[in-house]
N, C-alpha and C positions, 0 to 999 in steps of 0.2 A: 820501204825503203823509197824516198823522193829522188827524182832524178829531173836534172834540166835537161833538155837536147834544145838545139836549134830548129827552130820553126822551118818546115818545107813545105814544097807544092801542097803535098798530100794533107797537111794540116788546116791548111785555109778555109777549105768549106766547115770544118768543126770549130773553128774560132768565129768564123759568122755566125755558126749557129748558136753557139755561146753568147756571144754579143746580143742574141735577139733575147735572150733568156730575161725575164723582168727583173731578176735579182742584179743583172750585170747591167741591162740597159739602164738603169734608172741613175747608173754614175756614169755611163760612157755615152748616151744619148743627151745631150747639154745643149738644147737650143738658145738659152738666154746667152750663152757665150759663142756660138753660131759653129758647134761641134755636132756630126751626127754619126751613127753607126758607120753610112757611106764613106765620111772621111776616114775614119778608123779602117775602114776596107781597102780603101784607096792607097794608104799607107803601106798596108801588108802587100798588096799585090803588084807597088812599086820598091820594094824592099830593097831588090839588086842594083836600083838606078838612084832614083829622086831622093829615097829615104835610107840609103845604105850607110848613114852615120848613125842609124839604132840598131841595136842587137835584140833580135826576137828569141824567145824560147817558148816551149810546151814545158810543163811541167806534169810528171807521169808519178804515179803512185803503181807499184808493182805491174809495170807496163801498163798500164789503163792511162791515157791524158786526161788529167782533171783540170787543169788552168793554163792560165797564157802569162806571161809577162816579158817585160823589154826594159832594155836600160839605153841611155843615151848620156854622152858629154854635151852639158848643159851650154856650152860655148856654141855649140853646132845647133842648138835649137832656136831658130831666130824668133819664132812667133810668140814664144812665152815668156811670162813676166816672172822672173826670180825675184822680185822684191830687194830686200837688202841683201841677198845671197852674194857673196862672191862666187862668181860661176868658175874662175879659174880651178882645175882640178875637183871641178862635183859634177857629179852625174847624176841624172833623174831617171827616176822609175815609174812604171806601170804596173797594174797587174790585177787579176782576179782569178776565182775559183770560177770555172764554169760548170762544172757538174753538181749539180744540187745537193746530191746524197753527201756531198764531201765537205759542206757547209758546218762550221760550227764546232768543226772537230780539230781544230789546230793545224789544220792544214796551211790554212793561211799564214799562219807565223812562222811555219817551217817552211814556206815557200820565202818568205822573206829573209830569213837567214841563210839559206842555201844562196839566194841573189845575191845577198850585201857581201856575203863570203867570198862569191865570184868574182864581182866587180873589185873588190878591195884585191883580190889577189892578182887580177889578168889586167889589170887597168891602172892608171896614175891617179886615180881617185882617193883624193883627202877628205871628202865629205859626198854623203849620197841624201838625195833628196825626193819628196814626193809631195805631191799637191793634191791635199784630199777634202772633199764636199765637206763644210762643217756638221754636215747633216749624216754621215757615213761613219758613224760612232763605231761601228764593227772594224772598220779599215783604220779611224786613228786607234784603238785599244790594240790592234797586232802591232801596229808600228811602236807605239810607247813600249810595249813587251820585247820588243826588239831592239830597245835600245834610242829610237829616234825621239827629238825631243820638238817640241814647236819652235818655229824660228822666231816667231813675232807675237806677242799677245795678241787675243783677236783676230789672228791670221789661221790660214788653213795650209801653210807649208810646213812642212816638219824635216828635219835633216838628222844625221847621223855622222858622227865624227869617226874617222880610222884609229 
């Protein structure tokens, strides 16, 4: 069974290790956007202060941590371009499966299902969004399988309505 639990200090090293895995790093280390793994780790280290508007989770399967996800109210994310999306009552998500042995087995889809259900249940969200690299076809397939639609033709932002 899949479970989401709040990220704790004990998880930080594991998330950092996952971010260094090539299958994760290629989507989270984005030099042309000025985003590095160090930036992601800085957010996690500052999650109780500067970045307390982001909720961080560890995804576990049979009590084994296998992935990471987070969500936030889009209106609180000052640095992100949401394009034509109305950010009132919109929440953004980021996610990855960190353990390679769990790739390609449906865990990404299950994670998005569990995460979106949690967000729609525990917040005022009317829409959930994810901005995906247009080369990340696996993530695009997962989102569409979970009911997300491309916001703008030719764009990279996906949305799911409540």
